[in-house]
C-alpha positions in Angstrom: 124.4 103.4 139.5 122.6 100.4 138.4 123.6 98.7 134.9 121.6 96.2 132.7 122.5 93.0 131.7 122.9 92.1 127.8 119.1 91.1 126.2 118.7 88.9 123.3 116.8 89.4 120.7 115.1 86.3 118.6 113.2 87.2 115.2 109.3 86.8 115.0 107.7 85.3 111.9 104.7 87.5 110.6 103.9 86.7 107.4 102.7 89.1 104.4 101.1 87.0 101.9 99.5 88.6 98.8 97.8 87.2 95.4 97.0 88.3 92.3 93.7 88.8 92.4 92.5 88.6 89.1 91.5 85.7 86.9 91.5 85.0 83.6 87.8 84.3 83.3 85.8 81.8 80.8 86.6 82.5 77.1 90.8 82.2 78.4 89.2 78.2 79.5 88.7 79.5 83.2 92.5 79.2 84.5 93.2 79.3 88.3 94.8 82.4 89.7 98.5 82.8 89.7 100.0 82.6 93.5 102.3 85.2 94.1 104.6 85.0 97.5 105.9 88.1 98.0 108.8 89.1 100.0 107.5 88.4 103.1 109.2 90.6 106.1 109.6 89.4 109.9 109.2 91.9 112.7 112.1 92.2 115.3 110.8 91.6 119.1 113.0 91.6 122.0 113.1 88.7 124.1 113.9 89.9 127.8 116.6 88.0 129.9 117.8 88.3 133.4 119.1 91.8 134.8 122.5 91.9 136.6 122.6 94.5 139.4 125.4 96.5 140.3 124.8 96.9 144.2 126.8 99.9 146.0 128.1 101.1 142.6 129.5 104.9 143.0 128.0 107.5 139.9 130.6 109.6 138.6 130.8 111.3 135.9 133.5 110.9 132.5 135.0 114.6 133.2 135.7 113.0 136.7 136.8 109.6 136.1 139.2 111.1 133.3 141.6 112.7 136.1 141.8 109.3 138.2 143.4 106.5 135.5 143.7 104.4 138.5 139.7 104.5 139.0 138.9 104.1 134.9 141.4 100.3 135.4 140.0 99.4 138.7 136.1 100.3 137.0 136.9 98.4 133.4 138.3 94.7 135.1 135.4 94.1 136.9 132.8 95.5 134.5 134.6 93.4 132.0 134.5 89.9 133.8 130.8 90.6 134.9 129.8 91.2 131.3 128.2 95.1 132.2 128.1 96.2 129.0 126.8 99.4 129.9 129.6 100.0 132.1 132.3 99.3 129.4 131.1 101.4 126.7 131.0 104.4 129.4 134.8 103.3 130.2 136.1 102.3 127.1 136.9 105.6 125.5 138.8 107.2 128.7 140.4 103.3 128.5 141.6 104.2 125.1 143.6 107.5 126.5 145.3 106.2 128.7 149.3 105.7 128.5 149.4 102.2 129.8 146.9 99.7 128.7 146.3 96.1 128.8 146.0 94.7 125.1 144.0 91.8 126.2 141.3 94.1 128.5 141.4 95.9 125.1 140.6 93.4 122.5 137.8 92.3 125.5 135.9 95.5 126.4 135.5 96.2 122.7 134.1 92.8 122.2 131.8 94.2 124.8 131.7 97.3 123.2 130.3 96.1 119.8 127.8 93.5 121.3 126.4 95.9 123.0 126.0 98.4 119.8 124.6 95.1 118.2 127.5 94.2 115.8 127.3 90.8 116.8 129.5 89.7 114.0 132.1 92.3 115.0 131.6 90.5 118.4 131.8 87.1 117.8 134.9 87.5 116.2 136.7 89.4 118.7 136.0 87.1 120.9 137.1 83.9 118.7 140.6 86.0 118.3 140.6 86.0 122.4 139.7 82.5 123.0 142.2 80.6 121.2 144.7 82.4 123.4 142.7 82.2 126.9 140.2 78.9 126.5 140.2 78.1 130.2 138.5 81.2 130.6 135.2 80.8 132.2 133.4 84.3 131.4 135.0 84.5 128.7 133.9 81.5 126.7 130.2 82.5 128.4 129.9 85.5 126.4 131.8 84.3 123.2 128.3 81.7 123.7 126.3 84.5 123.6 127.7 86.3 121.0 127.7 83.7 118.6 123.9 83.1 120.1 122.7 86.8 119.3 124.8 86.2 115.4 122.8 82.9 115.2 125.4 80.6 114.7 123.3 78.9 116.6 125.7 75.2 116.2 128.5 77.2 118.0 126.7 78.5 120.4 125.3 75.3 121.5 128.6 73.9 121.1 129.9 76.4 124.1 127.2 76.2 126.6 127.2 72.8 126.5 130.9 72.7 127.5 130.0 75.9 130.0 127.1 73.8 131.5 129.8 70.7 132.2 131.9 72.9 134.7 130.9 73.7 138.4 128.3 76.5 138.8 125.5 78.3 140.7 122.1 76.7 140.0 121.1 80.6 138.8 123.7 80.6 136.7 123.4 76.8 135.2 119.0 78.0 134.7 120.2 81.0 132.4 122.1 78.4 130.4 119.7 76.4 130.5 117.4 79.1 129.1 119.6 79.1 125.8 120.3 75.7 125.0 115.8 75.9 125.0 116.3 78.7 123.3 118.9 76.9 120.5 116.6 73.7 120.2 113.3 75.7 119.8 115.1 77.4 117.1 115.7 74.5 115.0 112.6 72.8 116.3 109.3 72.0 114.0 107.1 74.0 113.4 104.0 74.0 112.7 100.7 76.7 111.2 97.6 76.7 109.7 94.2 78.4 109.6 90.4 78.6 108.6 88.6 81.6 106.6 85.0 81.1 105.9 84.5 82.2 102.8 81.6 84.2 101.3 81.9 84.8 97.2 79.4 87.1 95.8 81.3 86.8 92.4 83.0 83.5 92.7 84.0 84.0 88.9 85.0 87.1 88.3 81.8 88.0 86.1 81.5 91.6 84.4 78.2 93.8 85.0 75.4 91.8 83.8 74.3 92.6 80.5 77.9 93.0 78.8 78.4 91.7 75.7 80.4 92.0 72.8 78.6 92.5 69.2 76.6 89.1 69.7 78.5 87.9 72.5 77.4 87.5 76.1 79.4 88.1 78.7 79.1 85.0 81.7 76.7 85.2 84.6 77.5 85.6 88.2 77.6 83.0 90.4 78.0 83.0 94.3 79.4 80.3 96.8 80.2 79.7 100.4 82.7 77.6 101.8 86.2 77.4 103.5 90.0 78.2 102.6 92.0 77.0 104.7 96.2 76.2 105.1 98.2 74.2 106.4 102.0 74.6 106.8 105.2 73.1 108.0 108.9 73.8 108.4 111.9 72.4 109.9 115.9 74.3 110.3 118.8 72.5 110.8 121.8 74.5 111.9 125.1 73.9 110.3 128.4 75.4 111.2 129.6 78.7 110.1 126.4 80.4 110.4 124.8 78.0 107.6 120.8 76.1 107.6 119.4 73.8 105.6 115.5 73.8 105.9 112.7 72.3 104.9 109.1 74.0 103.8 105.8 72.7 103.1 102.8 74.7 102.4 99.4 73.6 101.6 96.3 76.3 100.6 92.9 75.4 99.6 89.8 76.8 99.2 86.1 74.7 99.7 82.7 75.5 98.7 79.8 73.0 99.8 77.4 74.9 97.4 79.6 74.9 94.0 82.1 72.8 94.0 82.9 73.4 90.4 85.6 76.0 91.5 87.2 73.8 95.1 91.0 74.4 94.5 94.1 72.8 96.1 98.2 74.0 95.8 101.0 72.3 97.8 104.4 73.7 97.9 107.5 71.7 98.9 111.2 73.0 99.2 114.0 71.7 100.8 117.2 74.5 100.5 120.2 76.3 101.7 120.9 79.5 104.0 123.3 81.4 105.9 121.7 83.9 109.0 123.3 86.0 111.5 121.7 88.7 113.5 120.8 90.9 110.9 120.7 88.9 107.5 119.2 85.9 106.4 119.5 84.7 103.1 118.4 80.9 101.7 118.0 79.2 97.7 115.2 76.6 97.9 114.4 74.5 95.0 111.0 73.6 95.5 108.2 71.2 93.1 104.4 72.5 93.7 101.0 71.0 92.1 97.4 72.7 91.9 94.0 70.3 91.7 91.3 71.9 90.5 87.1 71.4 89.8 87.4 73.0 86.6 85.2 76.5 87.2 82.5 76.7 85.4 82.8 74.2 83.2 84.3 71.2 85.6 82.4 68.6 88.2 82.9 68.6 91.8 85.8 66.6 91.6 88.9 67.8 92.4 91.3 66.7 89.4 95.2 67.0 88.9 95.3 70.8 86.6 99.2 71.7 86.4 103.0 71.1 88.2 105.0 73.9 88.8 109.3 72.9 89.7 111.8 75.8 90.1 113.8 77.5 92.2 113.7 80.7 94.7 116.0 82.6 96.5 115.2 84.9 99.5 117.1 87.3 101.6 116.4 89.4 104.5 118.7 92.4 106.4 118.1 94.7 109.3 119.2 98.2 107.8 119.1 99.2 111.6 117.1 98.2 114.3 113.6 100.0 112.9 114.3 99.4 109.1 113.9 95.5 107.2 114.3 95.1 103.7 113.6 91.8 101.9 113.6 90.4 98.8 112.5 87.3 96.5 113.6 85.9 93.1 111.4 83.2 92.0 111.3 81.3 88.3 109.6 77.9 87.8 108.5 75.9 85.0 104.3 75.5 84.7 103.1 72.2 83.0 99.2 71.5 82.9 97.7 68.1 82.6 94.9 69.0 80.2 95.3 73.1 79.0 98.7 72.5 77.6 98.0 75.8 75.8 98.8 77.1 79.5 102.6 75.6 79.6 105.3 77.6 79.7 107.3 79.5 82.9 107.1 82.1 85.0 109.5 85.2 86.6 108.5 86.6 90.0 110.8 89.2 91.9 109.5 91.2 95.0 110.8 94.0 97.1 109.4 95.0 101.1 110.6 97.3 102.8 109.3 97.3 106.7 109.4 100.0 109.1 108.8 99.7 112.6 108.7 103.6 114.3 107.7 101.5 117.8 106.3 98.3 119.4 102.6 97.9 118.8 103.1 99.7 115.3 104.8 99.1 111.7 104.4 100.2 108.0 105.3 98.2 105.1 105.5 99.0 101.7 106.5 96.7 98.9 107.1 96.1 94.8 106.3 93.3 92.2 107.2 92.0 89.0 106.0 88.3 87.9 106.0 87.0 84.5 104.0 84.6 82.3 105.0 82.8 79.4 102.8 80.8 77.6 102.8 78.9 74.7 99.6 80.8 73.6 100.7 84.1 73.7 97.1 85.6 74.5 97.7 84.6 77.7 101.0 85.6 78.7 101.5 88.6 80.5 103.8 90.4 82.6 102.9 92.4 85.5 103.6 94.8 87.7 102.6 96.7 91.0 102.8 98.0 94.3 101.2 97.8 98.1 101.2 99.4 100.9 100.7 98.4 104.8 99.9 99.7 108.0 99.7 97.2 111.3 98.8 98.9 114.2 97.6 98.2 118.3 95.1 100.5 120.0 93.9 100.8 123.0 91.1 98.6 124.7 92.7 95.7 123.0 92.2 96.5 119.6 94.3 95.8 116.6 94.1 96.6 112.9 95.9 95.5 110.1 95.2 98.1 106.2 96.9 96.7 103.1 96.3 98.9 99.8 97.7 97.6 96.5 98.0 98.6 92.5 98.8 96.6 89.4 99.3 96.7 85.7 98.6 93.9 83.6 99.6 93.3 80.1 99.1 90.4 78.1 101.2 89.7 75.5 99.2 89.6 72.2 95.4 89.8 71.4 91.9 87.0 71.9 89.3 85.8 69.9 87.9 89.0 69.9 91.2 90.8 68.5 91.8 92.4 72.1 94.8 92.8 73.3 93.9 92.6 77.5 95.5 95.8 79.4 94.5 95.8 83.5 94.6 98.2 86.1 93.6 96.3 89.2 93.3 97.8 92.4 93.3 95.9 96.0 92.3 96.8 99.8 92.2 94.8 102.6 91.1 96.1 106.4 91.3 92.6 109.2 89.9 94.2 112.7 90.7 91.7 116.0 90.3 91.9 119.7 94.0 90.6 121.6 91.9 89.5 124.6 89.5 87.3 122.3 91.3 83.7 121.5 89.8 80.4 122.0 92.4 78.0 122.4 95.2 80.0 121.3 93.2 81.1 118.8 92.1 84.7 117.6 89.1 85.4 115.2 89.7 87.9 112.9 87.2 89.5 110.8 88.8 91.1 107.4 86.9 93.4 105.0 88.3 92.3 100.8 87.6 94.6 98.0 88.8 95.0 94.3 88.5 96.9 91.0 89.4 95.2 87.5 89.7 98.2 84.8 90.5 97.1 81.6 90.2 97.4 78.1 88.6 94.1 77.8 84.7 94.8 78.0 85.3 91.0 80.0 86.9 91.3 82.1 86.4 94.5 84.2 84.6 93.8 87.6 84.4 95.0 91.0 83.7 92.8 94.5 83.2 93.5 98.2 83.9 90.4 100.5 83.3 90.3 104.2 85.0 86.9 106.0 85.9 85.7 109.3 89.7 83.8 110.0 91.6 81.6 112.6 95.0 80.7 112.3 97.8 79.7 114.9 101.4 79.1 114.7 102.6 75.7 117.0 
């Protein structure tokens, strides 16, 4: 029978982003929406590796093998040297029962079995222990390098593969090692991503129904706008020893309305942090600084002006519980200062959790809970917001893919406003995105999204609902 060689896993990024969609409208000085960067899960996909075929092998059951200890030993030795995971996993329980065992062969087999079961950290540690005693063994060095690669110990893995590359070997083996080195270099390369969406806003200023009033005060009128939203990001990791890394990240996003420029905005965040990663775990601590530019809203002008600055620190952690379940969490604190709306100065907190479930390739589900708090100088602008999210992504026949998200949140303000109303909102949002996997231009797949938002508020001026349909295009390169 044939046994497969090891197969590797790499992590593809799926960026899930959600914003707090309600806007504090004109009676609270036309402030911008507060961007919330929730804990983003990452899908995991297999990277195909070359297979090793063991031709001419004989098929035997475990019971038959157990009656022939000599065959167990004769089978274990080449299986270990050839890195045959399935054969080792079959023979290891039988080998453990033998009265006489070679401790080196047993330890080596246990390292291969740990890697086969996805316990890459344990496998790397076992290989390291063996390698300190037998550093001249090329098969052992190669398997150690594989385990380090799988455990995201990038610097150590690269060192071992480079040393192997200097040895005399077949062209086929040299090509495999070159593939590993290329993959390691790609892990630390610069990554760029960006996107553009075409916007058609029928209620850009989140106006309530026409005719809404409080006493003699009339609500503002609904405004429309057409334009583009755009984003651009850059990320770079530098691998350090013992699974640590440093990373630099820049994220910029904005909106440009060609027929209502007083609602144009731009947001840019720069962060530099330290992290730790294995095959199942990634965590990072990132100080950041963020600036926003805004034209001013209904009372503004057509020109962008510096609006606010937010500086703080963010902690992210994601962990694969098993091949199908991942949990991601984020904790963020920031100090926010405004250029001309000083009454909004204060600090903000975010705590976000997302649980991802991948039952099969082509389908994923996620659920999340978020809590954010905005403390401001004027208490009628300070609030707490708690909410939940549900999402489902699906690949359908005929090349169609879809993504659905639903969210609900409660937002409570700290004090009463000018109208002596302490605002309490219930916020609903849903989005449906559709695209065709075989339809793309220059590597970019266009996606069409329908979005619905509804805010129910005890304050007459802050309840509204709106539908939007827009076309989005994005690319990572």
